PASEGU-468363 format. One line per 8 residues: number of its first residue (from 1); their letters; for each residue x, y, z of C-alpha. Coordinates in steps of 0.1 Angstrom, whole numbers, plus 5000, padded with zeros to 4 digits. Example, Ala and Ser with C-alpha at 12.3 -4.5 7.8 and 13.67 -1.06 7.14 Angstrom:
<sites>
1	as	5123:4955:5078 ~ 5137:4989:5071 .
</sites>
This chain:
<sites>
1	mdikqtlt	4921:4759:5096 ~ 4890:4775:5081 ~ 4898:4808:5064 ~ 4870:4827:5081 ~ 4884:4817:5115 ~ 4917:4835:5109 ~ 4925:4869:5123 ~ 4938:4879:5089 .
9	ygdiaetp	4904:4872:5072 ~ 4887:4892:5099 ~ 4911:4921:5093 ~ 4904:4921:5056 ~ 4866:4917:5061 ~ 4865:4949:5082 ~ 4878:4970:5053 ~ 4846:4980:5035 .
17	allekfsa	4829:4993:5067 ~ 4861:5012:5077 ~ 4864:5028:5043 ~ 4828:5040:5047 ~ 4834:5054:5082 ~ 4865:5073:5070 ~ 4845:5088:5041 ~ 4819:5101:5067 .
25	rsgalknl	4846:5121:5085 ~ 4867:5130:5055 ~ 4857:5167:5059 ~ 4884:5170:5086 ~ 4911:5167:5060 ~ 4905:5203:5050 ~ 4924:5213:5082 ~ 4947:5183:5084 .
33	aqrskdkt	4959:5178:5048 ~ 4989:5202:5049 ~ 5011:5210:5019 ~ 5034:5239:5012 ~ 5024:5271:4995 ~ 5039:5258:4962 ~ 5019:5226:4965 ~ 5047:5203:4975 .
41	vylvgrgs	5048:5176:5002 ~ 5074:5152:5015 ~ 5066:5116:5025 ~ 5083:5091:5049 ~ 5073:5055:5059 ~ 5086:5019:5062 ~ 5072:4986:5051 ~ 5036:4987:5039 .
49	sgtatlfa	5034:5023:5051 ~ 5063:5031:5028 ~ 5045:5014:4999 ~ 5015:5035:5007 ~ 5037:5066:5002 ~ 5045:5053:4967 ~ 5008:5052:4959 ~ 5005:5087:4973 .
57	kyiwetca	5032:5100:4950 ~ 5014:5087:4919 ~ 4980:5099:4929 ~ 4989:5133:4942 ~ 5012:5142:4913 ~ 4988:5129:4886 ~ 4955:5139:4901 ~ 4961:5167:4926 .
65	gtitnfih	4989:5188:4911 ~ 5011:5182:4941 ~ 5048:5176:4938 ~ 5056:5146:4961 ~ 5091:5138:4974 ~ 5104:5108:4993 ~ 5125:5111:5024 ~ 5150:5084:5034 .
73	phsifear	5156:5086:5072 ~ 5192:5076:5070 ~ 5201:5107:5049 ~ 5184:5129:5074 ~ 5201:5113:5104 ~ 5235:5116:5086 ~ 5231:5151:5073 ~ 5262:5172:5082 .
81	kplnfkgq	5244:5205:5079 ~ 5207:5214:5087 ~ 5185:5211:5057 ~ 5160:5239:5049 ~ 5125:5225:5055 ~ 5109:5258:5064 ~ 5073:5258:5053 ~ 5074:5223:5040 .
89	avwafsqs	5048:5196:5049 ~ 5061:5162:5058 ~ 5036:5133:5059 ~ 5047:5104:5081 ~ 5029:5071:5075 ~ 5030:5045:5103 ~ 5001:5021:5110 ~ 5011:5019:5147 .
97	grsrdita	5025:5054:5152 ~ 5053:5038:5171 ~ 5081:5034:5146 ~ 5110:5050:5163 ~ 5130:5058:5132 ~ 5100:5075:5115 ~ 5093:5095:5147 ~ 5129:5105:5151 .
105	cleklikw	5132:5115:5115 ~ 5100:5137:5117 ~ 5113:5153:5149 ~ 5145:5164:5132 ~ 5126:5177:5102 ~ 5102:5197:5124 ~ 5133:5213:5141 ~ 5144:5223:5106 .
113	gakgvavt	5111:5241:5100 ~ 5088:5214:5086 ~ 5051:5210:5094 ~ 5042:5174:5103 ~ 5012:5152:5094 ~ 5009:5118:5109 ~ 4988:5091:5092 ~ 4982:5062:5116 .
121	neadlknn	4957:5037:5128 ~ 4962:5043:5165 ~ 4936:5065:5182 ~ 4952:5066:5217 ~ 4977:5094:5217 ~ 4994:5080:5247 ~ 5005:5051:5225 ~ 5011:5072:5194 .
129	plarlagr	5043:5093:5197 ~ 5042:5101:5160 ~ 5008:5117:5162 ~ 5017:5136:5193 ~ 5048:5150:5177 ~ 5031:5159:5144 ~ 5002:5177:5160 ~ 4981:5170:5129 .
137	hillsdsk	4968:5134:5130 ~ 4949:5116:5102 ~ 4934:5087:5120 ~ 4926:5058:5096 ~ 4900:5040:5118 ~ 4888:5032:5153 ~ 4896:4995:5147 ~ 4926:4983:5167 .
145	eipvaatk	4957:4970:5149 ~ 4961:4932:5154 ~ 4994:4913:5151 ~ 4990:4901:5115 ~ 5003:4913:5082 ~ 4989:4947:5074 ~ 4957:4945:5053 ~ 4929:4968:5064 .
153	sfdlqlwa	4953:4996:5075 ~ 4972:4995:5041 ~ 4940:4999:5021 ~ 4928:5026:5045 ~ 4961:5045:5038 ~ 4953:5043:5001 ~ 4918:5056:5009 ~ 4932:5085:5029 .
161	vlwtaqtw	4955:5093:4999 ~ 4925:5094:4975 ~ 4904:5115:4999 ~ 4933:5139:5003 ~ 4936:5143:4965 ~ 4898:5150:4965 ~ 4902:5176:4992 ~ 4930:5194:4974 .
169	sgcfsekd	4916:5194:4939 ~ 4881:5179:4937 ~ 4894:5155:4911 ~ 4870:5127:4919 ~ 4833:5123:4925 ~ 4813:5112:4955 ~ 4801:5082:4934 ~ 4837:5071:4929 .
177	fkdtvaaa	4841:5066:4967 ~ 4807:5049:4971 ~ 4813:5025:4942 ~ 4846:5016:4957 ~ 4830:5006:4991 ~ 4805:4984:4972 ~ 4834:4968:4952 ~ 4853:4962:4984 .
185	rlaveddy	4824:4943:4999 ~ 4823:4921:4968 ~ 4861:4916:4971 ~ 4857:4901:5006 ~ 4834:4874:4993 ~ 4854:4867:4961 ~ 4878:4837:4964 ~ 4901:4851:4937 .
193	gdekllkk	4920:4824:4919 ~ 4909:4787:4918 ~ 4927:4756:4930 ~ 4945:4755:4896 ~ 4961:4789:4903 ~ 4971:4779:4938 ~ 4988:4749:4925 ~ 5006:4770:4899 .
201	ikqanmlg	5018:4794:4925 ~ 5031:4766:4948 ~ 5050:4751:4919 ~ 5067:4784:4910 ~ 5103:4789:4922 ~ 5099:4826:4922 ~ 5069:4850:4921 ~ 5069:4884:4905 .
209	fagrgayn	5044:4912:4907 ~ 5046:4941:4882 ~ 5023:4971:4878 ~ 5025:5006:4863 ~ 5018:5039:4882 ~ 4996:5034:4912 ~ 4996:4997:4905 ~ 5033:4996:4912 .
217	aiaedsal	5024:5001:4949 ~ 4998:4973:4947 ~ 5025:4950:4932 ~ 5050:4959:4959 ~ 5026:4953:4988 ~ 5012:4921:4972 ~ 5047:4907:4970 ~ 5053:4917:5006 .
225	kfremaks	5022:4899:5018 ~ 5030:4867:4999 ~ 5064:4868:5016 ~ 5049:4875:5051 ~ 5019:4851:5050 ~ 5030:4823:5027 ~ 5068:4823:5029 ~ 5069:4828:4991 .
233	halgysaa	5100:4841:4972 ~ 5081:4871:4959 ~ 5092:4904:4945 ~ 5073:4935:4934 ~ 5083:4959:4905 ~ 5072:4988:4885 ~ 5065:4976:4850 ~ 5093:4998:4835 .
241	eflhgpvg	5119:4988:4861 ~ 5111:4951:4856 ~ 5123:4954:4820 ~ 5155:4970:4831 ~ 5172:4938:4844 ~ 5149:4919:4868 ~ 5131:4901:4839 ~ 5164:4884:4832 .
249	aytakdlv	5161:4864:4864 ~ 5127:4848:4854 ~ 5125:4814:4838 ~ 5098:4789:4828 ~ 5098:4777:4864 ~ 5085:4811:4877 ~ 5052:4830:4877 ~ 5046:4867:4873 .
257	flftpsek	5014:4886:4882 ~ 5007:4916:4859 ~ 4985:4944:4872 ~ 4966:4966:4847 ~ 4946:4998:4854 ~ 4920:4988:4827 ~ 4907:4959:4808 ~ 4927:4971:4778 .
265	lpedilkv	4964:4964:4786 ~ 4986:4995:4785 ~ 5017:4995:4763 ~ 5042:4989:4791 ~ 5023:4959:4805 ~ 5021:4945:4770 ~ 5059:4949:4767 ~ 5064:4930:4800 .
273	kkalnerg	5040:4903:4789 ~ 5059:4899:4756 ~ 5092:4897:4774 ~ 5079:4870:4797 ~ 5064:4850:4768 ~ 5098:4851:4751 ~ 5114:4836:4782 ~ 5087:4810:4786 .
281	tscelvlp	5076:4825:4820 ~ 5040:4821:4829 ~ 5021:4853:4837 ~ 4987:4859:4854 ~ 4968:4890:4843 ~ 4950:4906:4873 ~ 4922:4925:4857 ~ 4906:4954:4876 .
289	gklkfpfn	4869:4949:4868 ~ 4845:4978:4859 ~ 4855:5001:4888 ~ 4872:5033:4877 ~ 4910:5037:4880 ~ 4926:5045:4905 ~ 4898:5033:4928 ~ 4900:4998:4914 .
297	cipvdmrm	4934:4995:4931 ~ 4917:4989:4964 ~ 4895:4958:4956 ~ 4923:4944:4935 ~ 4947:4947:4965 ~ 4921:4930:4988 ~ 4918:4901:4964 ~ 4956:4896:4963 .
305	kmlalrla	4957:4896:5001 ~ 4929:4870:5002 ~ 4949:4849:4977 ~ 4980:4852:4999 ~ 4959:4841:5028 ~ 4945:4811:5009 ~ 4980:4802:4997 ~ 4993:4802:5033 .
313	lskglnpd	4965:4779:5045 ~ 4970:4756:5016 ~ 5007:4752:5026 ~ 4996:4744:5062 ~ 5010:4777:5075 ~ 4994:4799:5102 ~ 4989:4833:5084 ~ 4982:4849:5118 .
321	npkglrkv	5016:4841:5132 ~ 5041:4846:5103 ~ 5078:4842:5113 ~ 5099:4873:5110 ~ 5069:4897:5113 ~ 5065:4922:5141 ~ 5036:4946:5142 ~ 5060:4974:5152 .
329	tqtf	5094:4968:5135 ~ 5122:4988:5151 ~ 5149:4997:5127 ~ 5164:5025:5147 .
</sites>
């Protein structure tokens, strides 16, 4: 199967144009990007959308002065007494807008006084109960979701997070966003990793992906896509958490991808690299290029998704029809 004939490639290839379109209407965030008076927000999401909330926490707390809390739906459903969410903003991330547990969770929080914000990739409100419920809807794109592992919609979620930080604090420049769109176009055409790397990946018993800060989210979602597309035993970690136990499971038969926000490796990534070297575990440094952090997370993520796609094809798998993946996963 030719890579450019896959639905997954088409989904990734759309990303740069969709980023640009979102930028053109980012002014709407002034009315949609709610947070509490004390600059606090709550986040809820599952799967790739949940990973996008992890990215949001790092960006909004480090760049936009906004305290960001995670909500776990089970604790909300099992709460024996109403929780005080009066005046609090709850952002619900769901690419389809049809995740029943996320919608039910937000519904309960709104009854407890919260203001809802839905971040989805579904423009038709008839098919988007989450957006209808929230009332405030940040639409990622006008490009329909297709039944493949989330690629464009995940990067658009990261983009919405960056634009929200800009709306709240003016922490970035217009050039940062334009440069990222250009870098994303290059990422689509870049066959990251040669045949030697693909062979190395296929020979590894276990794959690890480790990153610090915002790159923790990239590591987590990269691992998810390698599992979904290529049936790889792949796990994602924060660089710090990786050293608190998980590194002990890795051997000379495994491979770990290390994400760094700059060409100069930060201390925690150096510590992970040293620990892996001591165990004889191979590691692959994923360098971010010249684009400024945290914007370089997006083209790096795109390259990893392309690598997962190429790996799936090299294994003779159909990346457009991965077993165990549903576009709308109902966990409630």
